[in-house]
Residue frames as a rotation matrix with the C-alpha (Angstrom) as fourth column:
UNK 1
0.309 -0.030 -0.951 98.79
-0.492 0.850 -0.187 82.36
0.814 0.526 0.248 93.93
UNK 2
0.741 -0.026 0.671 98.83
-0.606 0.406 0.684 79.85
-0.290 -0.914 0.285 96.76
UNK 3
0.705 -0.490 0.513 102.07
0.391 0.872 0.295 77.77
-0.592 -0.008 0.806 96.86
UNK 4
0.818 -0.452 0.355 104.01
0.264 -0.254 -0.931 80.01
0.510 0.855 -0.089 94.44
UNK 5
0.442 -0.744 -0.501 107.62
0.796 0.068 0.601 80.42
-0.413 -0.665 0.623 95.26
UNK 6
-0.719 -0.687 -0.106 108.44
0.515 -0.629 0.582 83.12
-0.467 0.364 0.806 92.65
UNK 7
-0.076 0.647 -0.759 106.63
-0.361 -0.727 -0.584 86.01
-0.930 0.229 0.288 90.90
UNK 8
0.178 0.249 0.952 105.08
0.681 0.667 -0.302 84.77
-0.710 0.702 -0.051 87.66
UNK 9
0.994 0.098 0.049 105.84
0.103 -0.684 -0.722 88.15
-0.038 0.723 -0.690 85.99
UNK 10
0.574 -0.819 0.018 109.52
-0.754 -0.537 -0.379 88.89
0.320 0.204 -0.925 87.00
UNK 11
0.413 -0.444 -0.795 110.72
0.102 0.890 -0.444 85.61
0.905 0.103 0.413 88.47
UNK 12
-0.392 -0.641 0.660 111.78
-0.585 -0.380 -0.716 87.14
0.710 -0.667 -0.226 91.75
UNK 13
-0.579 0.114 -0.807 111.61
0.497 0.835 -0.239 84.83
0.646 -0.539 -0.540 94.73
UNK 14
0.163 0.779 0.605 108.59
-0.228 -0.567 0.791 85.60
0.960 -0.267 0.086 96.82
UNK 15
-0.633 -0.305 0.711 108.76
-0.739 -0.036 -0.673 86.05
0.231 -0.952 -0.203 100.73
UNK 16
-0.991 0.134 0.020 107.30
0.116 0.915 -0.386 83.16
-0.070 -0.380 -0.922 102.71
UNK 17
-0.160 0.987 0.011 103.81
0.775 0.133 -0.618 84.74
-0.611 -0.090 -0.786 102.79
UNK 18
-0.837 -0.284 0.468 103.49
0.542 -0.546 0.639 86.65
0.075 0.788 0.611 99.48
UNK 19
0.089 0.961 0.263 99.93
0.814 -0.223 0.537 87.70
0.574 0.166 -0.801 100.37
UNK 20
0.479 0.002 -0.878 101.30
0.756 -0.509 0.411 90.03
-0.446 -0.861 -0.245 103.12
UNK 21
-0.652 -0.757 0.037 103.22
0.629 -0.514 0.583 92.12
-0.423 0.403 0.812 100.50
UNK 22
0.547 0.767 -0.334 101.55
0.493 -0.618 -0.612 95.37
-0.676 0.170 -0.717 99.64
UNK 23
-0.291 -0.644 0.708 102.49
0.948 -0.094 0.304 96.94
-0.129 0.760 0.638 96.31
UNK 24
0.420 0.399 -0.815 102.49
0.322 -0.905 -0.277 100.65
-0.848 -0.147 -0.508 95.55
UNK 25
0.577 -0.220 0.787 103.03
0.740 -0.267 -0.617 102.75
0.346 0.938 0.009 92.44
UNK 26
0.161 -0.587 -0.794 106.05
0.742 -0.458 0.489 104.95
-0.650 -0.668 0.362 93.17
UNK 27
-0.157 -0.239 -0.958 106.28
-0.328 -0.903 0.279 106.85
-0.932 0.358 0.064 89.96
UNK 28
0.808 0.388 0.443 106.19
0.319 0.342 -0.884 106.80
-0.495 0.856 0.153 86.06
UNK 29
-0.494 -0.853 -0.166 108.51
0.023 -0.204 0.979 106.98
-0.869 0.480 0.121 83.08
UNK 30
0.162 0.661 -0.733 107.60
-0.573 -0.542 -0.615 108.01
-0.804 0.519 0.291 79.60
UNK 31
0.255 -0.120 -0.959 109.02
-0.922 0.268 -0.279 105.35
0.291 0.956 -0.042 77.29
UNK 32
0.946 0.179 -0.270 109.57
-0.161 0.983 0.087 101.64
0.281 -0.039 0.959 76.96
UNK 33
0.235 -0.954 -0.184 113.39
0.240 0.240 -0.941 101.82
0.942 0.177 0.285 77.03
UNK 34
-0.441 -0.305 0.844 113.42
-0.596 -0.604 -0.529 103.82
0.671 -0.736 0.084 80.24
UNK 35
0.557 0.657 0.508 110.89
-0.829 0.397 0.395 101.41
0.057 -0.641 0.766 81.83
UNK 36
0.818 -0.282 -0.502 113.08
0.141 0.944 -0.299 98.45
0.558 0.174 0.812 80.92
UNK 37
-0.245 -0.926 0.288 116.08
0.006 -0.299 -0.954 100.24
0.970 -0.232 0.079 82.43
UNK 38
-0.162 0.238 0.958 114.25
-0.918 -0.393 -0.057 101.03
0.363 -0.888 0.282 85.58
UNK 39
0.847 0.529 0.049 113.12
-0.514 0.792 0.330 97.45
0.136 -0.305 0.943 85.94
UNK 40
0.491 -0.763 -0.421 116.64
0.409 0.628 -0.662 96.00
0.769 0.153 0.621 85.42
UNK 41
-0.334 -0.625 0.706 118.12
-0.320 -0.629 -0.709 98.58
0.887 -0.462 0.011 87.77
UNK 42
0.148 0.474 0.868 115.73
-0.973 -0.085 0.212 97.75
0.174 -0.877 0.448 90.57
UNK 43
0.951 0.230 -0.206 116.06
-0.206 0.970 0.131 94.07
0.230 -0.082 0.970 90.05
UNK 44
0.138 -0.984 -0.112 119.85
0.251 0.144 -0.957 94.33
0.958 0.104 0.267 90.20
UNK 45
-0.575 -0.297 0.762 119.31
-0.589 -0.497 -0.638 95.92
0.568 -0.815 0.111 93.66
UNK 46
-0.858 0.242 -0.453 117.17
0.377 0.895 -0.237 92.99
0.349 -0.374 -0.859 94.59
UNK 47
-0.644 0.732 -0.224 113.96
-0.338 -0.535 -0.774 95.10
-0.686 -0.423 0.592 94.67
UNK 48
-0.501 0.581 0.642 111.00
0.755 0.656 -0.005 93.27
-0.424 0.482 -0.767 93.21
UNK 49
-0.666 0.221 -0.712 109.39
-0.373 -0.926 0.062 95.58
-0.645 0.307 0.699 90.47
UNK 50
-0.095 0.691 0.717 106.31
0.830 0.452 -0.326 95.59
-0.549 0.564 -0.617 88.25
UNK 51
-0.869 -0.148 -0.471 106.08
-0.107 -0.876 0.471 97.88
-0.482 0.460 0.746 85.22
UNK 52
-0.112 0.888 0.446 102.58
0.742 0.374 -0.557 98.49
-0.661 0.268 -0.701 83.83
UNK 53
-0.916 -0.205 0.344 101.79
0.396 -0.594 0.700 100.24
0.061 0.778 0.625 80.65
UNK 54
-0.448 0.750 -0.487 99.13
0.299 -0.388 -0.872 102.72
-0.842 -0.536 -0.051 81.01
UNK 55
-0.748 0.011 -0.664 98.75
-0.523 -0.626 0.578 103.25
-0.409 0.780 0.474 77.27
UNK 56
0.129 0.966 0.225 95.87
-0.601 0.257 -0.757 100.78
-0.789 -0.037 0.613 77.06
UNK 57
0.890 0.453 0.048 95.29
-0.243 0.561 -0.791 99.25
-0.385 0.693 0.610 73.63
UNK 58
0.652 -0.679 -0.336 98.82
-0.446 0.014 -0.895 99.55
0.613 0.734 -0.294 72.40
UNK 59
0.910 -0.181 -0.372 100.28
0.360 0.790 0.496 97.70
0.204 -0.586 0.784 75.53
UNK 60
0.443 -0.844 -0.303 104.00
0.590 0.020 0.807 97.79
-0.675 -0.536 0.507 75.96
UNK 61
0.006 -0.385 0.923 104.51
0.895 -0.409 -0.177 99.97
0.446 0.827 0.342 72.87
UNK 62
-0.252 -0.130 -0.959 103.61
0.837 -0.526 -0.149 102.80
-0.485 -0.840 0.242 75.24
UNK 63
-0.621 0.128 0.773 101.90
0.514 -0.678 0.525 105.09
0.591 0.724 0.356 72.70
UNK 64
-0.844 0.242 -0.479 100.57
0.370 -0.383 -0.846 107.81
-0.388 -0.891 0.234 74.87
UNK 65
-0.439 0.727 0.528 97.06
0.718 -0.068 0.692 108.09
0.539 0.683 -0.492 73.58
UNK 66
0.204 0.546 -0.813 96.21
0.939 -0.343 0.005 110.16
-0.276 -0.765 -0.582 76.54
UNK 67
-0.586 -0.632 -0.507 98.05
0.465 -0.775 0.428 112.99
-0.663 0.015 0.748 75.03
UNK 68
-0.809 0.341 0.479 95.42
0.436 -0.197 0.878 113.33
0.394 0.919 0.010 72.33
UNK 69
0.139 0.978 0.158 92.54
0.392 -0.201 0.897 114.03
0.909 -0.063 -0.412 74.72
UNK 70
0.955 0.225 0.195 94.08
-0.071 -0.463 0.883 114.92
0.289 -0.857 -0.426 78.12
UNK 71
-0.004 -0.996 0.091 97.31
-0.586 -0.072 -0.807 115.53
0.810 -0.057 -0.583 79.93
UNK 72
0.884 0.382 0.270 98.39
-0.440 0.484 0.756 113.22
0.158 -0.787 0.596 82.53
UNK 73
0.357 -0.807 0.471 101.22
-0.482 0.273 0.833 110.92
-0.801 -0.524 -0.291 83.85
UNK 74
-0.388 -0.597 -0.703 103.59
-0.921 0.218 0.323 109.16
-0.040 0.772 -0.634 81.61
UNK 75
0.295 0.747 -0.596 102.50
-0.839 0.501 0.213 105.89
0.457 0.437 0.775 80.22
UNK 76
0.055 -0.328 -0.943 104.52
0.144 0.937 -0.318 103.43
0.988 -0.118 0.099 82.33
UNK 77
0.672 0.238 0.701 103.89
-0.627 -0.321 0.710 102.98
0.394 -0.917 -0.067 85.99
UNK 78
-0.301 -0.772 -0.560 106.60
-0.132 0.616 -0.777 101.49
0.945 -0.159 -0.287 88.25
UNK 79
0.671 0.616 0.413 105.42
-0.600 0.124 0.790 99.51
0.435 -0.778 0.453 91.30
UNK 80
-0.440 -0.827 -0.349 107.37
-0.234 0.482 -0.844 98.00
0.867 -0.290 -0.406 94.11
UNK 81
0.106 0.480 -0.871 106.53
0.841 0.424 0.336 96.47
0.530 -0.768 -0.359 97.51
UNK 82
0.776 0.415 0.474 105.54
0.157 -0.856 0.492 99.28
0.610 -0.308 -0.730 99.85
UNK 83
0.862 -0.453 -0.226 108.32
0.242 -0.022 0.970 98.61
-0.444 -0.891 0.091 102.30
UNK 84
-0.170 -0.926 0.338 110.94
0.854 0.033 0.520 99.24
-0.493 0.377 0.784 99.49
UNK 85
0.680 0.534 0.502 109.22
0.731 -0.546 -0.409 102.33
0.056 0.645 -0.762 98.01
UNK 86
0.891 -0.321 -0.322 111.70
-0.166 -0.889 0.428 104.94
-0.423 -0.328 -0.845 99.46
UNK 87
-0.020 -0.961 0.276 114.77
-0.015 0.276 0.961 103.05
-1.000 0.015 -0.020 98.55
UNK 88
-0.095 0.106 0.990 113.48
0.887 0.460 0.036 102.35
-0.451 0.882 -0.137 95.08
UNK 89
0.867 0.484 0.117 112.52
0.494 -0.811 -0.314 106.00
-0.057 0.330 -0.942 94.54
UNK 90
0.557 -0.747 -0.363 115.96
-0.292 -0.586 0.756 107.16
-0.777 -0.315 -0.545 95.57
UNK 91
-0.223 -0.644 0.732 117.58
0.382 0.633 0.673 104.70
-0.897 0.430 0.105 93.20
UNK 92
0.116 0.394 0.912 115.44
0.982 0.095 -0.166 105.74
-0.152 0.914 -0.376 90.22
UNK 93
0.956 0.211 -0.206 115.71
0.206 -0.977 -0.044 109.46
-0.210 0.000 -0.978 90.92
UNK 94
0.313 -0.923 -0.223 119.45
-0.344 -0.329 0.879 109.30
-0.885 -0.199 -0.420 90.93
UNK 95
-0.465 -0.532 0.708 119.75
0.404 0.584 0.704 107.15
-0.788 0.613 -0.056 87.87
UNK 96
-0.118 0.462 0.879 117.00
0.991 0.112 0.074 108.60
-0.064 0.880 -0.471 85.69
UNK 97
-0.881 -0.293 -0.371 117.01
0.348 -0.933 -0.091 112.26
-0.319 -0.209 0.924 86.68
UNK 98
-0.635 0.641 -0.432 114.33
-0.652 -0.744 -0.145 114.27
-0.414 0.189 0.890 84.62
UNK 99
-0.577 0.427 -0.696 112.98
-0.427 0.569 0.703 111.03
0.696 0.703 -0.146 83.09
UNK 100
-0.701 0.279 -0.656 111.72
0.605 0.720 -0.340 109.95
0.378 -0.635 -0.674 86.45
UNK 101
-0.282 0.747 0.601 108.24
-0.471 -0.654 0.592 111.27
0.836 -0.116 0.537 87.60
UNK 102
-0.990 -0.004 -0.140 107.73
0.125 0.432 -0.893 110.52
0.064 -0.902 -0.427 91.34
UNK 103
-0.228 0.972 -0.054 104.14
0.708 0.203 0.677 109.84
0.669 0.116 -0.734 92.09
UNK 104
0.644 0.558 -0.524 102.44
0.765 -0.495 0.412 112.86
-0.029 -0.666 -0.745 93.67
UNK 105
-0.283 -0.788 -0.546 105.31
0.646 -0.578 0.499 115.15
-0.709 -0.212 0.673 92.77
C-alpha cells in the first residue's frame, strides 16, 4: 500500500519504506487461543506479527481439516519481519513451550 503509515491488519506503525520489509513464517501453533496469545505477546515486544489460519474454509476457527486426510503443521502460521525472526522465535519458544512448533524443526 503506497502511502500507508500503519499495517491494515495489526495497526503496527510501518517503517519508512514498508516495501523493503520481508516477512517470513517462523512457526506454527495449533489453536486460536494460542495464536491470539502469540500475537499479543509479540506485539507487546514491539514485533510486528501476522497470524494466518491454514485451516482454509473454517478461517479463524482453526478446524484442522488436514488431520482428516494428511498430517502436517498446525493450522496457524506465525509470520514476522525477517529481521526479527530470531528474537520472535526465542520469545515464543520460551512462552509457549510444547505448543510452539518452530518452522523446519
